[in-house]
N, C-alpha and C positions, 0 to 999 in steps of 0.2 A: 311714780318713778320720775326721774329727771332726764332732761335733754339739754345738750348744748345747741345754741342758736348762732348760726353765722348770720352776718348782716352787712348792710352798707353803712360806712362811716362818712364823715364829712367830705373825704376825697372822692366819693361817689355820690354826693348829694343825699346822703342818708343821715339817720338820726342815731345810729348805734355808735358806740365808742370802742367796741371790742366783741369778744365772744361772750354771749349771754347765757343765762341759766333758766330753763323753764321747769317748773314742777307741775306734773300732771297726776293728780290723785295723791295718794300717800307716796312719800319719797322712796320708801323701801319696797313698794309693791311692784308686781309684774304687770299690772294693768294701768292704763292711762285714762281710766274711766271716771276719775273724780274731778274736783274743781281745778282750774288752771291758775297758776300764779308765776309771774316773772320775778325771779329772785336776784336780779342784778347781774353783775359781770363775773365771769370766771377769770378774765384777764383783759386788760386794755391792750389793743394791738397796734395802734398808731396807723392802721390802714384798714381796708374793707376785707374781712374774712368771709367772702361770699360763699365758699364751699368748705365743708369740714369732712374729714374721714379719719377713722381710727387706724393705728397700726394693728394688725391682726392679733398680736399676743402681748404687746407692751402698753403701758398706760401713756401712750403718746398719741397726740392728735395732730393732724396736718391741716393747715389752713392755706387756701389760695387767697393771697392778698392781691385782690384783682387790680386795684388802682396802682399798686406799687410794682406789679409785674414780678412778684416774688412768691416763693413758697416758704412758710415758717412752720417749724415744729414746736409744739407745746407739751410740756410734761405735767401730768396731774400731780398736784402737790397737797391736796385735801379733798374733802367731799364735794366741794363746789368750786375748787380753785385750780388754776393752771399757771404755769410760768414758762417763758420762752426757753427753748432747748436747742442750743446751737444757733448759728447765724442764719439769717434769711438767705435763700439762694435765688438768684435772678434766673428766670426761665423764659420770658417773652412778654408780649404786650397783652395785658388783660387775661391772665390765667383765671379760668372760671370753673375748673373741675380737676380733681386729683383722684386717680385710682392706684391702689397699692398692689404691687405684683404679688402673686400667690406665695412666692418664697420670701416676701417682705424685703428683698434686697434692693428694690428700686421703686420709684414712683413714676407714673405716667401722667403728665400734666397737659391739659388741653388749653390752648390760648386762643381766645375769641378774637383778640385784636389783630394778630398777625397770622393766624391760622396754623401755628406750629403745634406739633405734638412732640413733647420733650420728655426724655427719660432723665431721672435724677437718681444718683446712687444714694443708698441709705446704709449707714454703718450698723454694726451689731447692736448698738444701743438705741437705734431708731432715728438718729439724726440724719437729716438730708445733708449731703456733702457737696458733690460736684455734678454738673450736668455731663453725662457720659455719652449720650448719643441722642440724636433727634431723627425722627422719621423724615424721609424726603418730603419736600413741599408738595402739597396737593396740586393737581392739574385740573383746570376746569374742563369737564367732558363736553361742554357745549361750545367749545371753540375748536378750530382746526388743530391747534397745537396739542390740546388736551385730548382730543379724540384720537390723534395719531399716537400719542404717548401711551394712552390706555390700550390702544390695539396692539402696540408693540410689546407691552407687558404681557398681555393675554397670549399673544403668539408665542413668546418665549416661555412662559410659565405654565400655560394651559394647553394651547392648541398646537404650537410649533409650526405655524403655517404662514408667517409673513402676512402679505396683503389679504390672503384668503381669511386669516384670522380676524382681520378688521371687519369684514363683512359678516362673519359668523357672530362676532361679539355684538354688532349692532342689531342683528336679527334676534339674538338671545335676549338682549335688553328689551326689544320691542315685544317679544313674546311675554316676558315677565310683566311689563306694564299693561299689556292687553288682559292678561289673566287678572291682574289686580284690579283693573277697571271693571271687568265683569263682576267680580266679587263685591266691589263697592257698590255697584247699582243694585245687585240683588239684596245686599244688606240694607240699603237705604230705602228700598221699596219704590213704588210707583210715584209717590208724591215728591220724593227728593232725587230720583234717579237722574233727572235732567241736569242736576248740578255737578255730576261726576264728569270730568273731562273725558273726551273720546279718545282715550289712549289706545283703544283697540280698533279705531277707525282706520281705514286705508291711509298710509302716509306717502307723501311724495318724497320725503327725506327720512333717513333712519332717525330713531329717537336720539342717538348720540350724533347731534347735528354737526355739520361742517360749516364753519364761518356763518352763523345766523346773522341776519340783518340786525343792526342795532335797534334796541327798543327806544321809542320816542315818547316824550311826554306830551301833554296837551298843547304846549307852546312850540312843539316841533323840535325840542332839544333832545339830544341823545341822553339816555339814562346813564348814571355813573357806571363805570366798569365793575364787573363782579369781582368780589374779593373773598379770599378764603377765610372762613371763620370756624375754627375747631371748637367743639362745644362739649363733648364728653368722650371718654374712652372706657372700655370695659374689657376685663380679662375673662375669656370664655373657656369652657372645658376643652381639652385637647391642645392647649397651648396657643389657641387663636386669640388675637387681639382685635377689637373693633373700635372704630372712632367715627363720630359724626362730623361732617363738614357742612354747616348751615349755608355758607356762601356759595359753595359749589354743588350742593345737592347730592352729596356723596355719603355712603357708609364705606369707609376705608377699612381694609382688612390686612392683617399680617399674621405670620406664624413665628412664634419665638423660637430661634435656633441659635444655640450656643451664646446666649446672652445678647443677641441682636434680633432685629425684626426683619423677616423676609416677606416682601410684599406679595400678597394674593390679589386676585381680581376684585376691584372695587365694585360695589353695587351702586348704579346710578339711579337716583330717584327723579321724578318729574322736575323740570326746570321751575324754580321758584317755590318749591315745596318747603325747603328749609329744615331738614332733619336736625333735631335738637338733642333728645335723650332717648335712651334705650333701656329695656329691662329684659333679662334672660328668663325664659320660662322653663320649668322643669321638663317639659316635653321635648326640648331640644331646639325650640324656636326662639328667635330674637325679635322682640317687638320694638319698633322704631316709631316715635311720634314726631310728626312734622309740624314745626312751629307755625309756619305761614300758611300752609294749605289745610291745617287742622285734620290730619288723617293719621291712622296707625297702620304701618306696613308690617307684614309678617315676613321674616327672612329665614332661610334655612339652606344648608348645603345640599347640593345635588349628589348624584352617584359619582360624578367626577370630582367632587370635593369643592367645586365652585359654588359660592353663595349666590342666591338669587331671591327675588320677591316671589312668594307663593300666594299671597292674598293681601287684602287690605280692608280697612273699614273707615268710613267718614265719622267724624264727630258730629252726628246729626243734630241739628237745632242750634249750632254755634252760629255767630253772626260774622258778616264781613267786617274785617278790621280786628276781629279776635285774634289772639295768638296763644298757641298751646305752650305748656311749660313742662312740668314734671309728669312722669309716668311711673306707676308702681302696681304691684299685684296685691290681691287679697291674700289672706293668710293661707288659704287652701289652693291658691292659684286659679280659681274659677272665674275671677273677675279682674278687670283692668281699670285703673282710675287714672284719668288725665286731667290736670288742672288747666283751666281756660281763662286767660286774662282778657279783660274788656267786658264781657258779659259776666265775669266773675262766677264761673260755674265749674262743676266737676262732671266730666263725661264718664259714664260707666258703660263698659263693654263686657260681654260674656264670652269666655273661651269655650270653644266647642270641639268635640271629637278628639283628634290627636294633637290638639293645640295649634293647628294650622289655620283655623278660621275664628274670626272675631265678629260679633254682631252688636250693634248698639242696643243698650238696655234703657238708659235714662240720662237726663241732663239735670243735675241737681245744683241747688245754690251752694256756693262754696263757703258762705258765711263770713267772708273777708273780701277786701278789695285788693286786686292783684295777687291771686294765689300763685306764688312763685314756686313753693315746694310743699310736698305733703308726704306723710308716712302712715302706714297702717300699724296699729298696735292692738292685737286681738280684735275686739269689736269696735275699736275707735279709730277714726280717721283724723289726724292732726293736720291742720292747714296753716301755713305761714303766709300771711297777708302783708306783702311788702309795701303796698300803697296805703293800707289802712293802719299800719304799725300795730298789728295784733296777731295773735294765734288763736284759732278756734278749734273746738273739739266737736266732731259729728259722730253720732252713733250709726254703725252700719247694721242694716238688716241682713242677718246671716242667710236668709232664704233667698232674697231678691238681689242682695249685693248693693242696694241703693242706700246712700247716706241720708239721714234725716236732717232736719234743721239744726243749726248750731245750738248745743245745749250748754256749752261753757266757752268762755273767751277771756283773754287777758291782753292788756296792753303790752306790746314788746316792740322795740325800736327797729324799724326797717328789716324785718327778718327775711332771710333768703334761703336758709337751709336748717333742717332739723336732723340731729343725730342723737341717738340714745346715749346717755351717760353710762359708762360701765362701772 
């Protein structure tokens, strides 16, 4: 089968020149289990198509041209060729992810550079046209202004209790983090339990802190101000939309109402954790991987409809300085795979019970340097190695869920995203 490859071009210090084509096994097969080959370009883009996603029913693929700050549509013109379809649409600084609305009427674009989550109208033929609305800017919950704003929103939308709502919100976040900390230590075992931050220890201040002291570096200089970095958006069942903000340690949530987004209560993750990507599990849970702290948090709505952390798991065995990247599920939903850059590994976690609990299984070699993105095709895990300019194929053990060593690989320029060709 064939895949489209997103990648970094010269404007992002990469070697790609456009959207590439990868062949995995026989071109017309449903399996990716054969040899790999890079078949060249589907189209030159003139910018870095770092993220790709298809229109749900048309032969149109959308690319986030990260360095240009635009979204561009491409229409399929042959077995392995694409052509630009309509003009590029400006969306913000460093767009790095695109999600297509279930009705295909709009795109939701996450911009890493300025933190914007932008909606773009799509016409009946699949062309993006104009930016029609953007979600309100994220507020840092670890500042007085952000905590106050978050509390006010909760009071109005959830609690209806003004200042009392602020206290309840802080307590709810503390309980969520405490439960996650206990689950993390249990999953890590005695050998690694001490590495889990003591989120369930008594606090002198709420987790949503008011005006924390500035962080200082070794030279006594204040660390740079925290900045919003939107990284991914997903459409969930029931009209809910979720988006990660790496800079502010948030999972932002909205409900689609009459073509607009109505804010729900955000989920605040530990300061400095850096939520990056998410995957929806059929059990109804949302798994969120944190790039900087290398954890996976499990989120779910409570009886009141408000989303919260229900458990979490560390990527046991990863190293200080590693950063987590993509997260995806096995075909049967029993395993979770997370790419880890630095040590260049794949963390494997098992899903338990009703989907609310994850436990570490293994840490396997990714077979590439800088595993930026990966995808499961039947019993094969394809991994895009951004730093090593290659894609590797690993066979998955269907019993244990653990990938073996790379059994096939091919050179590919600065790959950042894999999406199956339709």
